[in-house]
ROSE-4610 file (N, C-alpha, C; in Angstrom, 1 decimal, always signed):
// ROSE-4610
residu = [M/M/M/N/N/N/S/S/S/K/K/K/A/A/A/A/A/A/G/G/G/L/L/L/P/P/P/L/L/L/S/S/S/Y/Y/Y/R/R/R/L/L/L/A/A/A/V/V/V/T/T/T/S/S/S/R/R/R/S/S/S/L/L/L/A/A/A/A/A/A/L/L/L/L/L/L/G/G/G/G/G/G/Y/Y/Y/L/L/L/L/L/L/A/A/A/S/S/S/M/M/M/V/V/V/S/S/S/I/I/I/A/A/A/I/I/I/T/T/T/L/L/L/F/F/F/A/A/A/P/P/P/M/M/M/A/A/A/Q/Q/Q/V/V/V/D/D/D/A/A/A/V/V/V/L/L/L/T/T/T/G/G/G/M/M/M/M/M/M/L/L/L/S/S/S/F/F/F/L/L/L/V/V/V/Y/Y/Y/L/L/L/L/L/L/A/A/A/F/F/F/I/I/I/W/W/W/C/C/C/F/F/F/A/A/A/C/C/C/R/R/R/S/S/S/A/A/A/W/W/W/R/R/R/A/A/A/W/W/W/L/L/L/G/G/G/L/L/L/L/L/L/L/L/L/P/P/P/G/G/G/L/L/L/A/A/A/L/L/L/G/G/G/A/A/A/I/I/I/N/N/N/A/A/A/L/L/L/A/A/A/Y/Y/Y/W/W/W/M/M/M/K/K/K/Q/Q/Q/G/G/G]
num = [1/1/1/2/2/2/3/3/3/4/4/4/5/5/5/6/6/6/7/7/7/8/8/8/9/9/9/10/10/10/11/11/11/12/12/12/13/13/13/14/14/14/15/15/15/16/16/16/17/17/17/18/18/18/19/19/19/20/20/20/21/21/21/22/22/22/23/23/23/24/24/24/25/25/25/26/26/26/27/27/27/28/28/28/29/29/29/30/30/30/31/31/31/32/32/32/33/33/33/34/34/34/35/35/35/36/36/36/37/37/37/38/38/38/39/39/39/40/40/40/41/41/41/42/42/42/43/43/43/44/44/44/45/45/45/46/46/46/47/47/47/48/48/48/49/49/49/50/50/50/51/51/51/52/52/52/53/53/53/54/54/54/55/55/55/56/56/56/57/57/57/58/58/58/59/59/59/60/60/60/61/61/61/62/62/62/63/63/63/64/64/64/65/65/65/66/66/66/67/67/67/68/68/68/69/69/69/70/70/70/71/71/71/72/72/72/73/73/73/74/74/74/75/75/75/76/76/76/77/77/77/78/78/78/79/79/79/80/80/80/81/81/81/82/82/82/83/83/83/84/84/84/85/85/85/86/86/86/87/87/87/88/88/88/89/89/89/90/90/90/91/91/91/92/92/92/93/93/93/94/94/94/95/95/95/96/96/96/97/97/97/98/98/98/99/99/99/100/100/100/101/101/101]
x = [+0.9/+0.0/+0.9/+0.7/+1.5/+0.8/+1.5/+1.0/-0.1/-0.2/-1.3/-2.6/-2.5/-3.7/-4.3/-3.5/-4.0/-4.5/-3.9/-4.4/-3.9/-3.0/-2.4/-0.9/-0.3/+1.1/+1.9/+3.1/+4.0/+4.2/+4.3/+4.5/+3.4/+2.2/+1.0/+1.0/+1.3/+1.3/+2.4/+3.5/+4.6/+4.3/+3.6/+3.1/+2.1/+1.2/+0.2/+0.9/+1.8/+2.6/+3.3/+4.0/+4.7/+3.8/+2.6/+1.7/+1.2/+0.9/+0.5/+1.6/+2.9/+3.9/+4.1/+3.9/+4.0/+2.9/+1.6/+0.5/+0.8/+1.3/+1.4/+2.6/+3.8/+5.0/+5.1/+4.9/+5.0/+3.8/+2.7/+1.5/+1.8/+2.3/+2.6/+3.7/+4.7/+5.7/+5.1/+4.2/+3.7/+2.8/+1.9/+1.0/+1.7/+2.8/+3.4/+4.2/+4.7/+5.4/+4.4/+3.2/+2.1/+1.7/+1.6/+1.2/+2.2/+3.5/+4.6/+4.6/+4.4/+4.5/+3.3/+2.1/+1.0/+1.3/+1.9/+2.2/+3.2/+4.2/+5.2/+4.8/+3.9/+3.6/+2.3/+1.3/+0.0/+0.0/-0.7/-0.7/-1.8/-1.6/-2.6/-1.8/-2.5/-1.9/-1.2/-0.2/+0.6/-0.3/-1.1/-1.9/-3.0/-3.5/-4.5/-3.8/-2.6/-1.8/-1.5/-1.2/-0.8/-2.1/-3.2/-4.5/-4.9/-4.8/-5.2/-4.3/-3.0/-2.2/-2.4/-2.7/-3.0/-4.3/-5.3/-6.6/-6.5/-5.7/-5.6/-4.7/-3.8/-2.9/-3.7/-4.8/-5.7/-6.3/-6.6/-7.1/-6.0/-4.8/-3.7/-3.3/-3.4/-3.1/-4.1/-5.4/-6.4/-6.2/-5.9/-5.6/-4.3/-3.3/-2.1/-2.5/-3.4/-3.7/-4.5/-5.4/-6.1/-5.2/-4.2/-3.2/-2.5/-2.0/-1.2/-1.9/-3.2/-3.9/-4.5/-4.5/-5.0/-3.9/-2.7/-1.5/-1.4/-0.8/-0.6/+0.4/+1.4/+2.5/+2.9/+3.5/+3.9/+5.0/+5.9/+6.9/+6.3/+5.3/+4.5/+4.0/+3.4/+2.9/+4.1/+5.2/+6.3/+6.8/+7.0/+7.5/+6.5/+5.2/+4.2/+4.1/+4.6/+4.5/+5.9/+7.0/+8.3/+8.8/+8.6/+9.1/+8.5/+7.2/+6.6/+7.0/+7.0/+7.4/+8.8/+9.7/+11.1/+11.2/+10.5/+10.5/+10.0/+8.9/+8.4/+9.2/+9.9/+10.9/+11.9/+12.5/+13.6/+13.1/+11.9/+11.4/+11.1/+10.5/+10.3/+11.6/+12.6/+13.9/+14.5/+14.4/+15.0/+14.2/+12.9/+12.2/+12.4/+12.6/+12.9/+14.3/+15.2/+16.6/+16.6/+15.8/+15.7/+15.2/+14.2/+13.5/+14.4/+15.3/+16.3/+17.3/+17.8/+18.9/+18.6]
y = [-1.2/+0.0/+1.3/+2.1/+3.4/+4.5/+5.6/+6.7/+7.4/+7.3/+8.0/+7.3/+5.9/+5.2/+5.5/+5.7/+5.9/+7.3/+8.3/+9.7/+10.5/+9.9/+10.7/+10.7/+11.9/+12.0/+11.3/+10.9/+10.2/+11.1/+12.4/+13.3/+13.3/+13.2/+13.1/+11.8/+10.8/+9.4/+9.4/+9.9/+9.9/+10.8/+11.9/+12.8/+12.0/+11.3/+10.6/+9.4/+8.8/+7.7/+8.3/+9.4/+10.1/+10.5/+11.0/+11.3/+10.1/+9.1/+7.8/+7.3/+7.3/+6.8/+7.8/+9.0/+10.0/+9.7/+9.4/+9.1/+7.8/+6.8/+5.5/+5.5/+6.0/+5.9/+7.1/+8.3/+9.5/+9.5/+9.1/+9.1/+8.1/+6.9/+5.9/+6.5/+7.1/+7.8/+8.8/+9.6/+10.7/+10.1/+9.2/+8.5/+7.8/+7.1/+6.4/+7.4/+8.5/+9.4/+10.1/+10.4/+11.0/+10.0/+8.8/+7.7/+7.7/+7.7/+7.6/+8.9/+10.0/+11.3/+11.3/+10.8/+10.7/+9.9/+8.7/+7.7/+8.3/+9.0/+9.6/+10.8/+11.7/+12.9/+13.0/+12.1/+12.3/+12.0/+12.9/+12.8/+11.8/+10.6/+9.6/+8.3/+7.3/+6.0/+5.5/+4.7/+4.3/+3.5/+2.6/+1.8/+2.7/+3.6/+4.6/+5.5/+6.0/+6.8/+5.9/+4.7/+3.9/+3.7/+3.4/+3.1/+4.4/+5.5/+6.8/+7.2/+7.0/+7.2/+6.3/+5.1/+4.1/+4.5/+4.9/+5.2/+6.5/+7.5/+8.8/+8.7/+7.6/+7.4/+7.1/+6.5/+6.1/+7.5/+8.4/+9.7/+10.5/+10.4/+11.2/+10.6/+9.2/+8.6/+9.0/+9.1/+9.5/+10.9/+11.8/+13.2/+13.3/+12.5/+12.6/+12.1/+11.2/+10.7/+11.9/+12.5/+13.6/+14.8/+15.0/+16.2/+15.9/+14.6/+14.4/+14.7/+14.5/+14.6/+16.0/+16.8/+18.2/+19.2/+18.8/+19.8/+20.1/+21.2/+21.6/+20.8/+20.3/+19.5/+18.3/+17.4/+16.2/+16.5/+17.6/+18.1/+18.6/+19.3/+19.8/+18.7/+17.7/+16.5/+15.9/+15.7/+15.0/+15.8/+17.1/+18.0/+18.1/+18.2/+18.4/+17.2/+16.0/+14.8/+14.6/+14.8/+14.4/+15.3/+16.6/+17.6/+17.4/+17.4/+17.1/+15.8/+14.7/+13.4/+13.3/+13.9/+14.0/+14.8/+16.0/+16.8/+16.0/+15.3/+14.5/+13.4/+12.8/+11.7/+12.1/+13.4/+13.9/+14.1/+14.7/+15.0/+13.8/+12.7/+11.4/+10.8/+10.8/+10.2/+11.0/+12.2/+13.0/+12.7/+12.6/+12.3/+10.8/+10.0/+8.6/+8.5/+9.1/+9.1/+9.8/+10.9/+11.6/+10.7/+9.9/+9.0/+7.9/+7.4/+6.3/+6.8/+8.0/+8.5/+8.9]
z = [+0.0/+0.0/+0.0/-0.9/-1.0/-0.2/+0.0/+0.7/+0.1/-1.3/-2.0/-1.8/-1.7/-1.4/+0.0/+0.9/+2.2/+2.4/+1.7/+1.8/+2.9/+3.7/+4.9/+4.6/+4.8/+4.6/+5.8/+5.5/+6.4/+7.7/+7.6/+8.7/+9.7/+9.2/+10.0/+10.8/+10.1/+10.7/+11.8/+11.5/+12.5/+13.8/+13.5/+14.6/+15.5/+14.9/+15.7/+16.4/+15.8/+16.5/+17.7/+17.5/+18.6/+19.7/+19.4/+20.5/+21.2/+20.4/+21.0/+22.0/+21.6/+22.4/+23.6/+23.5/+24.6/+25.5/+25.0/+25.9/+26.7/+26.0/+26.7/+27.7/+27.2/+28.0/+28.9/+28.4/+29.3/+30.4/+29.9/+30.8/+31.9/+31.6/+32.6/+33.6/+33.1/+34.0/+34.9/+34.3/+35.2/+36.2/+35.8/+36.7/+37.8/+37.5/+38.6/+39.5/+39.0/+39.9/+40.7/+40.3/+41.1/+42.2/+41.8/+42.8/+43.9/+43.5/+44.5/+45.4/+44.8/+45.6/+46.6/+46.2/+47.1/+48.2/+47.9/+49.0/+49.9/+49.4/+50.3/+51.2/+50.6/+51.2/+51.9/+51.6/+52.1/+53.6/+54.3/+55.8/+56.3/+56.0/+56.4/+56.6/+57.0/+57.2/+55.9/+56.0/+54.8/+53.8/+54.3/+53.5/+52.8/+53.4/+52.8/+51.7/+52.1/+51.2/+49.9/+50.0/+48.8/+48.0/+48.6/+47.9/+47.1/+47.9/+47.3/+46.1/+46.2/+45.1/+44.0/+44.2/+43.1/+42.4/+43.2/+42.5/+41.7/+42.3/+41.5/+40.3/+40.3/+39.1/+37.9/+38.0/+36.9/+36.3/+37.1/+36.7/+36.0/+36.6/+36.0/+34.6/+34.5/+33.2/+32.1/+32.5/+31.6/+31.1/+32.1/+31.8/+30.9/+31.2/+30.4/+28.9/+28.8/+27.4/+26.6/+27.4/+26.8/+26.4/+27.3/+27.1/+25.8/+25.6/+24.4/+23.1/+23.0/+21.8/+21.7/+22.8/+22.8/+22.5/+22.6/+22.3/+20.9/+20.6/+19.2/+18.5/+19.2/+18.6/+19.4/+18.8/+19.6/+20.6/+20.2/+21.2/+22.4/+22.3/+23.6/+24.4/+23.7/+24.4/+25.2/+24.6/+25.3/+26.4/+26.2/+27.2/+28.4/+28.1/+29.1/+30.0/+29.5/+30.4/+31.1/+30.2/+30.8/+31.8/+31.6/+32.6/+34.0/+34.1/+35.4/+36.0/+35.1/+35.6/+36.1/+35.4/+35.9/+37.2/+37.3/+38.4/+39.7/+39.5/+40.6/+40.9/+39.9/+40.1/+41.0/+40.8/+41.6/+43.0/+43.2/+44.5/+45.3/+44.5/+45.2/+45.7/+44.8/+45.1/+46.3/+46.3/+47.5/+48.8/+48.7/+49.9/+50.4/+49.5/+49.8/+50.5/+50.0/+50.6/+51.9/+52.0/+53.3/+54.4/+54.0/+55.0/+55.4/+54.5/+54.8/+55.7/+55.6/+56.4/+57.7]
């Protein structure tokens, strides 16, 4: 099948693929970092904090998916997920190491 038969240019297909990967991978990163942050910082019993973090991670993952396809470009989708995910990862790592010491 050639690109003329499909009717969509390759650049468009690559942009959609990039957004899909950002939603899947970046959304998972962000949702897991939010879940860990809630577990570490929520002022409640540990088991309740873990359950709350896990439940809210599904909402974050959904919002990340919506974000990826609402952005103007695939670059914004990637940056909008990776920057907060990496920042939360650094905060989580610092909080975890401070508790260990």
